[in-house]
C-alpha positions as CSV (number, residue, x, y, z in Angstrom):
1,X,-0.2,-0.2,0.1
2,X,1.3,3.5,-0.7
3,X,0.9,4.6,2.9
4,X,3.2,1.4,3.9
5,X,5.7,2.8,1.2
6,X,5.2,6.5,3.2
7,X,5.9,5.1,6.9
8,X,9.0,3.6,5.8
9,X,10.2,6.4,4.0
10,X,9.5,8.6,6.6
11,X,11.5,6.0,9.1
12,X,14.3,5.9,7.4
13,X,14.8,10.0,7.4
14,X,14.0,10.1,11.0
15,X,16.4,7.3,12.3
16,X,19.7,9.1,11.3
17,X,18.6,12.5,13.0
18,X,17.5,10.5,16.4
19,X,20.9,8.4,16.5
20,X,23.3,11.6,16.0
21,X,21.1,13.4,18.9
22,X,18.5,14.8,16.8
23,X,15.8,16.4,19.6
24,X,18.2,19.0,21.0
25,X,16.5,21.4,23.2
26,X,18.4,25.1,23.0
27,X,20.5,25.3,26.4
28,X,19.5,28.9,27.0
29,X,16.1,27.9,26.6
30,X,15.9,25.2,29.3
31,X,18.0,27.7,31.8
32,X,15.3,30.6,31.6
33,X,12.2,28.8,31.2
34,X,9.5,29.9,34.3
35,X,8.8,27.3,36.5
36,X,5.2,27.3,38.0
37,X,4.5,25.7,41.2
38,X,4.2,22.2,40.2
39,X,7.5,22.8,39.3
40,X,6.8,21.9,35.3
41,X,6.9,24.2,32.6
42,X,3.9,25.1,30.1
43,X,5.2,25.9,26.1
44,X,2.2,27.7,24.1
45,X,2.7,27.2,20.2
46,X,0.5,28.9,17.7
47,X,1.0,28.3,14.1
48,X,-0.3,29.3,10.6
49,X,0.5,28.1,7.1
50,X,-0.5,27.2,3.1
51,X,0.4,24.6,1.2
52,X,-1.4,21.9,-1.2
53,X,-3.6,19.2,-0.5
54,X,-4.5,16.1,-2.8
55,X,-7.5,13.9,-2.8
56,X,-8.5,10.4,-4.3
57,X,-11.7,7.8,-3.7
58,X,-11.4,4.5,-5.1
59,X,-14.9,3.0,-5.7
60,X,-15.0,-1.4,-5.4
61,X,-18.5,-1.3,-6.6
62,X,-17.5,0.2,-10.0
63,X,-14.1,0.9,-11.7
64,X,-14.3,4.3,-10.8
65,X,-11.7,6.6,-9.5
66,X,-11.7,10.0,-8.4
67,X,-8.5,12.5,-8.3
68,X,-8.3,16.1,-6.8
69,X,-6.1,18.7,-5.6
70,X,-5.7,22.3,-4.4
71,X,-4.1,24.8,-2.4
72,X,-5.5,24.9,1.5
73,X,-4.6,26.6,4.4
74,X,-4.7,25.8,8.5
75,X,-4.3,27.6,11.5
76,X,-3.4,25.3,14.7
77,X,-2.8,25.9,18.6
78,X,-0.6,23.8,20.8
79,X,-0.5,23.8,24.5
80,X,2.5,21.5,26.5
81,X,3.0,21.0,29.9
82,X,5.9,19.3,31.0
83,X,7.1,18.5,34.8
84,X,10.5,17.7,36.5
85,X,10.4,13.9,36.3
86,X,10.3,14.1,32.3
87,X,6.9,13.3,32.0
88,X,4.4,15.7,29.2
89,X,1.0,16.5,28.1
90,X,0.2,18.0,25.0
91,X,-3.2,19.3,24.0
92,X,-3.8,20.5,20.4
93,X,-6.0,21.7,17.4
94,X,-6.7,22.6,14.3
95,X,-8.5,24.0,11.6
96,X,-8.0,23.9,7.5
97,X,-9.9,24.9,4.5
98,X,-9.1,24.4,0.4
99,X,-9.7,26.6,-2.6
100,X,-12.2,25.3,-5.0
101,X,-10.9,23.0,-7.3
102,X,-12.0,20.4,-9.9
103,X,-12.5,17.0,-9.1
104,X,-12.8,14.2,-11.7
105,X,-14.2,10.7,-11.7
106,X,-12.8,8.3,-14.2
107,X,-14.2,5.2,-15.2
108,X,-11.4,2.9,-16.8
109,X,-10.0,5.7,-18.1
110,X,-12.4,7.4,-19.2
111,X,-13.8,10.9,-18.0
112,X,-17.4,10.2,-16.2
113,X,-17.8,13.2,-14.2
114,X,-16.1,16.6,-13.3
115,X,-17.3,18.8,-10.2
116,X,-15.9,21.2,-7.9
117,X,-14.7,19.9,-4.8
118,X,-14.0,21.8,-1.7
119,X,-12.2,20.5,1.5
120,X,-11.6,21.4,5.1
121,X,-11.8,20.1,8.6
122,X,-10.8,20.1,12.0
123,X,-8.3,18.2,14.2
124,X,-7.9,17.5,18.0
125,X,-5.8,15.5,20.2
126,X,-4.4,14.9,23.7
127,X,-1.3,13.3,24.4
128,X,1.1,11.8,26.9
129,X,4.6,11.8,26.8
130,X,8.0,11.1,28.3
131,X,11.5,12.5,27.7
132,X,13.8,9.8,26.0
133,X,16.7,12.2,25.8
134,X,16.8,15.3,28.7
135,X,20.2,17.6,28.4
136,X,20.4,21.1,28.3
137,X,21.6,20.7,24.6
138,X,19.5,18.2,23.1
139,X,15.8,16.5,23.6
140,X,14.4,13.4,22.3
141,X,10.6,12.8,22.9
142,X,8.1,10.1,22.7
143,X,4.1,10.5,22.7
144,X,1.0,8.3,23.0
145,X,-2.5,9.6,21.7
146,X,-6.0,10.2,21.0
147,X,-7.2,11.9,18.1
148,X,-10.9,13.1,16.5
149,X,-10.7,14.7,13.0
150,X,-13.7,15.8,11.1
151,X,-13.4,16.5,7.0
152,X,-15.7,18.1,5.3
153,X,-16.1,17.8,1.6
154,X,-18.4,20.4,-0.7
155,X,-19.1,19.5,-4.1
156,X,-20.8,21.3,-6.6
157,X,-21.4,22.0,-10.4
158,X,-21.5,18.7,-11.5
159,X,-21.3,17.8,-15.1
160,X,-21.7,14.1,-15.8
161,X,-21.9,14.5,-19.8
162,X,-25.4,14.1,-20.0
163,X,-24.8,10.1,-18.9
164,X,-27.3,11.3,-15.4
165,X,-28.9,14.6,-14.7
166,X,-27.7,16.0,-11.3
167,X,-28.2,19.1,-12.4
168,X,-30.8,19.8,-9.8
169,X,-28.6,18.6,-7.3
170,X,-26.6,22.1,-6.3
171,X,-24.1,21.8,-4.1
172,X,-24.1,18.1,-1.8
173,X,-21.8,18.2,1.4
174,X,-20.2,14.5,2.7
175,X,-18.7,14.7,5.7
176,X,-16.1,12.0,7.7
177,X,-15.7,11.5,11.2
178,X,-12.4,9.9,12.6
179,X,-11.0,8.5,15.9
180,X,-7.4,7.3,15.7
181,X,-4.9,6.1,18.6
182,X,-1.3,7.6,17.9
183,X,2.4,6.8,18.3
184,X,5.0,9.6,17.9
185,X,8.7,11.0,18.5
186,X,9.6,14.7,18.4
187,X,12.8,16.5,19.2
188,X,14.7,19.7,18.9
189,X,18.7,20.3,18.7
190,X,20.4,23.1,19.0
191,X,22.8,24.3,16.0
192,X,24.0,27.6,17.4
193,X,23.0,30.0,21.1
194,X,20.1,31.5,18.7
195,X,19.4,28.7,16.0
196,X,18.1,25.3,17.0
197,X,16.3,22.7,14.3
198,X,13.4,20.4,15.2
199,X,11.7,17.2,14.0
200,X,8.3,15.1,14.2
201,X,7.2,11.9,13.3
202,X,4.1,10.2,13.8
203,X,1.9,7.3,12.7
204,X,-2.1,7.5,14.0
205,X,-4.2,4.1,13.7
206,X,-7.9,5.0,12.8
207,X,-9.9,2.8,15.1
208,X,-13.3,4.7,14.2
209,X,-14.4,6.1,11.0
210,X,-18.0,7.0,9.1
211,X,-19.2,9.0,6.4
212,X,-22.3,10.7,6.1
213,X,-23.8,12.6,2.7
214,X,-26.9,14.5,2.7
215,X,-28.1,13.1,-0.3
216,X,-28.1,9.7,1.1
217,X,-29.8,9.1,4.8
218,X,-27.6,7.9,7.8
219,X,-24.0,6.9,7.9
220,X,-21.5,4.4,6.3
221,X,-18.9,3.0,8.7
222,X,-15.6,2.4,7.4
223,X,-13.1,-0.4,8.3
224,X,-10.1,2.0,9.5
225,X,-7.0,3.3,8.1
226,X,-3.7,4.9,9.5
227,X,-2.3,8.5,9.1
228,X,1.2,8.9,8.9
229,X,2.8,12.7,9.9
230,X,6.4,14.1,9.4
231,X,7.8,17.5,9.8
232,X,10.6,19.6,10.5
233,X,11.2,23.1,11.8
234,X,14.2,25.8,12.1
235,X,13.8,27.7,14.8
236,X,15.1,31.7,16.1
237,X,15.1,32.5,19.9
238,X,14.2,36.1,19.4
239,X,13.9,36.3,22.9
240,X,15.0,34.1,26.3
241,X,11.1,32.7,25.9
242,X,10.1,33.4,23.4
243,X,11.3,31.8,19.8
244,X,10.1,31.4,15.6
245,X,9.8,28.7,13.5
246,X,9.5,28.1,10.0
247,X,9.4,24.9,8.2
248,X,7.6,21.7,6.2
249,X,5.0,19.5,7.6
250,X,3.6,16.4,5.3
251,X,0.7,14.2,6.0
252,X,-0.9,11.1,4.5
253,X,-4.0,10.2,5.4
254,X,-5.5,6.7,4.0
255,X,-9.0,5.4,5.3
256,X,-10.5,2.0,4.5
257,X,-14.5,2.8,3.1
258,X,-17.4,0.1,3.8
259,X,-20.3,-0.9,2.2
260,X,-23.9,-0.9,3.6
261,X,-27.7,-2.4,1.7
262,X,-30.0,0.2,2.1
263,X,-33.4,1.2,0.6
264,X,-33.5,5.2,0.7
265,X,-35.5,8.6,-1.1
266,X,-32.9,10.7,-2.4
267,X,-33.3,14.4,-2.6
268,X,-35.3,14.1,-5.6
269,X,-37.8,12.5,-4.1
270,X,-36.5,9.3,-6.0
271,X,-36.8,5.4,-4.2
272,X,-33.4,3.3,-4.5
273,X,-33.2,0.1,-3.2
274,X,-29.3,-0.5,-3.6
275,X,-25.8,-0.8,-1.8
276,X,-24.3,2.3,-0.6
277,X,-20.6,2.6,-0.2
278,X,-18.2,4.7,1.2
279,X,-15.2,4.4,-1.0
280,X,-11.6,3.6,0.1
281,X,-10.0,7.3,-0.1
282,X,-6.4,9.3,0.4
283,X,-5.9,12.7,1.6
284,X,-2.4,14.1,1.1
285,X,-1.0,17.2,2.3
286,X,2.0,19.5,2.4
287,X,2.4,22.6,4.3
288,X,4.7,25.5,4.7
289,X,3.8,27.1,8.2
290,X,5.5,30.1,10.5
291,X,5.4,28.8,14.5
292,X,5.7,31.0,17.8
293,X,6.3,29.4,20.9
294,X,6.1,31.1,24.2
295,X,7.2,29.7,27.5
296,X,5.0,30.6,29.9
């Protein structure tokens, strides 16, 4: 599977950095971080970025595949608390949305449908971590977490080349709800008193996923999936407890869909008894972002 190749490539890229001390923390930042009453440290991160995304579906009932790509933007917020023993708690969330671009559907290579597609989403995560390496000039952390994702796919301006009349549909919204269990590594390494380099890699196992479509009543449950994320950022200390970073983040979301036998009446009043399929799908994103970190 495409995702397995991505996992191995990411791991291959990560291991040399981890072995050579990837995950260092700036010594100056460690020395001046304000300690709260519980003896811990809090870090707030704000991020925003622009990039590109691609999406594709593969229908099993009939040999139909769709492809889409477009530009998108994302904003996010993360709070990390660390105690003196090395244990950590991280809470985060992000919002993202794409522009509208053309999605094409092909059956055995022949174009059978074209429509506009906008994609947006929400991500919420909670993670527990432990410091594997905690030195003044380097750190490496391991994380276990739970996450929730919401994806919304808004399709409009349908053109089926006169095969099916769907001009009255207007826009159609399809929503995904996704639950994940994740494992991750991240860290920072010092390049100079002012500059540092950070990296992260994570794999999320999808234990729950379902889709709903406003044209078809009810939901269809999927058969799981996997999410892979990898990123790297360069940081500059603008003050003793503040730093700014610029970098790249890549994510691959691969979901296994499902099928259900269903009798329903469409929005146009047409009764249909058929097998409803949520196709297998893949969503890839590449982001260039700016991050602002404050030690609390």
